[in-house]
MDTraj code that builds the backbone (N, CA, C; nanometers):
import mdtraj as md
import numpy as np

residues = "MET GLY GLU THR THR ALA GLU PHE ASP ASP HIS LEU TYR THR ILE PRO GLU ALA ILE GLU ALA LEU ARG ILE GLY SER SER HIS PHE TYR LYS LEU MET GLN THR GLN VAL ILE ARG PRO LEU ARG LEU GLY SER ARG THR LEU ILE PRO ARG ARG GLU ILE SER ARG LEU ILE ARG GLU ALA THR GLY ARG".split()
xyz = np.array([
    [-4.6251, -5.6822, -1.6096],
    [-4.5728, -5.7458, -1.7186],
    [-4.4280, -5.6852, -1.7546],
    [-4.3342, -5.7520, -1.7855],
    [-4.2035, -5.7051, -1.8148],
    [-4.1868, -5.6589, -1.9558],
    [-4.1088, -5.5686, -1.9697],
    [-4.0748, -5.5172, -2.1021],
    [-3.9468, -5.5807, -2.1614],
    [-3.9377, -5.6152, -2.2821],
    [-3.8240, -5.6659, -2.3473],
    [-3.7713, -5.5575, -2.4386],
    [-3.6381, -5.5317, -2.4097],
    [-3.5764, -5.4348, -2.5046],
    [-3.4569, -5.4972, -2.5648],
    [-3.4393, -5.4628, -2.6865],
    [-3.3163, -5.5182, -2.7625],
    [-3.2189, -5.4014, -2.7755],
    [-3.0953, -5.4280, -2.7533],
    [-3.0037, -5.3175, -2.7643],
    [-2.9441, -5.3321, -2.9100],
    [-2.9220, -5.2236, -2.9710],
    [-2.8708, -5.2210, -3.1206],
    [-2.7757, -5.1068, -3.1119],
    [-2.6444, -5.1443, -3.1030],
    [-2.5305, -5.0485, -3.0850],
    [-2.4308, -5.0714, -3.2063],
    [-2.4943, -5.0898, -3.3258],
    [-2.3912, -5.1317, -3.4381],
    [-2.4149, -5.0192, -3.5496],
    [-2.3031, -4.9349, -3.5574],
    [-2.3059, -4.8373, -3.6552],
    [-2.3007, -4.8942, -3.7993],
    [-2.3887, -4.8401, -3.8826],
    [-2.4065, -4.8703, -4.0073],
    [-2.3358, -4.7722, -4.1057],
    [-2.2470, -4.8285, -4.1962],
    [-2.1719, -4.7674, -4.2959],
    [-2.2332, -4.7598, -4.4270],
    [-2.2234, -4.6540, -4.5072],
    [-2.2448, -4.6609, -4.6430],
    [-2.1427, -4.7200, -4.7065],
    [-2.1563, -4.7651, -4.8372],
    [-2.0472, -4.8427, -4.9119],
    [-1.9286, -4.7573, -4.9182],
    [-1.9518, -4.6200, -4.9590],
    [-1.8095, -4.5387, -4.9657],
    [-1.7517, -4.5323, -4.8217],
    [-1.8325, -4.5081, -4.7167],
    [-1.7618, -4.5188, -4.5744],
    [-1.6967, -4.6413, -4.5500],
    [-1.7590, -4.7567, -4.5776],
    [-1.6881, -4.8903, -4.5597],
    [-1.5652, -4.9040, -4.6270],
    [-1.5645, -4.8562, -4.7558],
    [-1.4413, -4.8595, -4.8289],
    [-1.3324, -4.7724, -4.7790],
    [-1.3672, -4.6650, -4.7263],
    [-1.2791, -4.5683, -4.6749],
    [-1.2096, -4.6352, -4.5301],
    [-1.3056, -4.6807, -4.4592],
    [-1.2686, -4.7664, -4.3347],
    [-1.1783, -4.8791, -4.3580],
    [-1.2003, -4.9373, -4.4552],
    [-1.0971, -5.0596, -4.4800],
    [-0.9866, -5.0204, -4.5660],
    [-0.9761, -4.9181, -4.6103],
    [-0.8700, -4.8697, -4.7055],
    [-0.8436, -4.9664, -4.8159],
    [-0.9464, -5.0101, -4.8791],
    [-0.9311, -5.0849, -5.0037],
    [-0.9954, -5.0120, -5.1246],
    [-0.9790, -5.0633, -5.2402],
    [-1.0371, -5.0081, -5.3624],
    [-1.1917, -5.0487, -5.3678],
    [-1.2625, -4.9635, -5.4393],
    [-1.4002, -5.0158, -5.4585],
    [-1.4332, -5.1475, -5.5341],
    [-1.3363, -5.1784, -5.6406],
    [-1.3452, -5.3008, -5.7047],
    [-1.3237, -5.4200, -5.5971],
    [-1.2219, -5.4074, -5.5230],
    [-1.1992, -5.5120, -5.4325],
    [-1.3298, -5.5291, -5.3312],
    [-1.3721, -5.4148, -5.2864],
    [-1.4850, -5.4200, -5.1850],
    [-1.6110, -5.4802, -5.2627],
    [-1.6431, -5.4537, -5.3923],
    [-1.7574, -5.5072, -5.4476],
    [-1.7261, -5.6683, -5.4725],
    [-1.6036, -5.6940, -5.4895],
    [-1.5765, -5.8478, -5.5020],
    [-1.5933, -5.9111, -5.3744],
    [-1.5571, -5.8456, -5.2511],
    [-1.5738, -5.9186, -5.1226],
    [-1.7348, -5.9146, -5.1095],
    [-1.8220, -5.8370, -5.1472],
    [-1.9556, -5.8418, -5.1299],
    [-2.0158, -5.9429, -5.2190],
    [-1.9658, -5.9608, -5.3388],
    [-2.0183, -6.0455, -5.4408],
    [-1.9847, -6.2021, -5.3892],
    [-1.8677, -6.2248, -5.3310],
    [-1.8303, -6.3473, -5.2655],
    [-1.8729, -6.3761, -5.1299],
    [-1.9606, -6.2903, -5.0791],
    [-2.0190, -6.2835, -4.9554],
    [-1.9243, -6.2904, -4.8306],
    [-1.8115, -6.2308, -4.8616],
    [-1.7057, -6.2228, -4.7606],
    [-1.7545, -6.1092, -4.6670],
    [-1.8052, -6.0026, -4.7145],
    [-1.8731, -5.9066, -4.6511],
    [-2.0233, -5.9172, -4.6614],
    [-2.1085, -5.9275, -4.5634],
    [-2.2382, -5.9365, -4.5684],
    [-2.3130, -5.8233, -4.5395],
    [-2.3638, -5.7578, -4.6351],
    [-2.4329, -5.6126, -4.6168],
    [-2.5765, -5.6265, -4.5784],
    [-2.6385, -5.5253, -4.5329],
    [-2.7713, -5.5165, -4.4963],
    [-2.8454, -5.4361, -4.6130],
    [-2.9592, -5.4850, -4.6436],
    [-3.0435, -5.4157, -4.7420],
    [-3.1500, -5.3495, -4.6702],
    [-3.1584, -5.2121, -4.6623],
    [-3.2793, -5.1493, -4.6096],
    [-3.3431, -5.0661, -4.7135],
    [-3.4638, -5.1105, -4.7554],
    [-3.5198, -5.0493, -4.8892],
    [-3.4328, -5.0650, -4.9932],
    [-3.3922, -4.9496, -5.0558],
    [-3.2947, -4.9486, -5.1724],
    [-3.1591, -4.9184, -5.1259],
    [-3.1256, -4.8996, -4.9876],
    [-2.9987, -4.8586, -4.9459],
    [-2.9319, -5.0036, -4.9182],
    [-2.7928, -4.9978, -4.9318],
    [-2.7168, -5.1142, -4.8897],
    [-2.6159, -5.0434, -4.7838],
    [-2.6162, -5.1103, -4.6630],
    [-2.5408, -5.0546, -4.5591],
    [-2.4512, -5.1701, -4.4989],
    [-2.3479, -5.1384, -4.4437],
    [-2.2498, -5.2394, -4.3900],
    [-2.2390, -5.2233, -4.2479],
    [-2.2784, -5.3285, -4.1664],
    [-2.2610, -5.3135, -4.0054],
    [-2.1217, -5.3035, -3.9728],
    [-2.0873, -5.2223, -3.8688],
    [-1.9498, -5.2167, -3.8086],
    [-1.9012, -5.3405, -3.7854],
    [-1.9898, -5.4280, -3.7350],
    [-1.9378, -5.5731, -3.6984],
    [-1.8856, -5.6449, -3.8096],
    [-1.9262, -5.6246, -3.9285],
    [-1.8751, -5.6757, -4.0576],
    [-1.7265, -5.6305, -4.0906],
    [-1.7087, -5.4970, -4.0708],
    [-1.5859, -5.4259, -4.0933],
    [-1.4857, -5.4817, -3.9951],
    [-1.5222, -5.4987, -3.8664],
    [-1.4356, -5.5485, -3.7458],
    [-1.4003, -5.6874, -3.7703],
    [-1.5080, -5.7709, -3.8200],
    [-1.4771, -5.9082, -3.8399],
    [-1.3675, -5.9174, -3.9542],
    [-1.3872, -5.8537, -4.0554],
    [-1.2935, -5.8683, -4.1705],
    [-1.1459, -5.8274, -4.1300],
    [-1.1499, -5.7173, -4.0536],
    [-1.0090, -5.6767, -4.0069],
    [-0.9523, -5.7865, -3.9284],
    [-1.0282, -5.8404, -3.8151],
    [-0.9919, -5.9339, -3.7292],
    [-0.9262, -6.0615, -3.8123],
    [-1.0071, -6.1077, -3.9120],
    [-0.9703, -6.2207, -3.9898],
    [-0.8529, -6.2042, -4.0711],
    [-0.8300, -6.0776, -4.1244],
    [-0.7059, -6.0433, -4.2035],
    [-0.5806, -6.0276, -4.1177],
    [-0.6127, -5.9836, -3.9939],
    [-0.4830, -5.9633, -3.9107],
    [-0.4542, -6.0828, -3.8271],
    [-0.5406, -6.1850, -3.8134],
    [-0.5360, -6.2809, -3.7292],
    [-0.5508, -6.2598, -3.5789],
    [-0.6182, -6.1429, -3.5436],
    [-0.6445, -6.1134, -3.4016],
    [-0.7920, -6.1436, -3.3523],
])
top = md.Topology()
chain = top.add_chain()
for i, resn in enumerate(residues, 1):
    res = top.add_residue(resn, chain, resSeq=i)
    for name in ("N", "CA", "C"):
        top.add_atom(name, md.element.get_by_symbol(name[0]), res)
traj = md.Trajectory(xyz[None], top)
């Protein structure tokens, strides 16, 4: 029988780390989350931001 493995190579940022990575203010960041421009993950009581969300937002903002 074959085994199925899923690769998960996506760093998860805390909210303060994501704010620092994006170099934006916390109010702007929370507005982006509220309007679902940034889609966070909820793990229990923790809110984490996948690296792919940070990368996607930067790509969309820079047009790359």
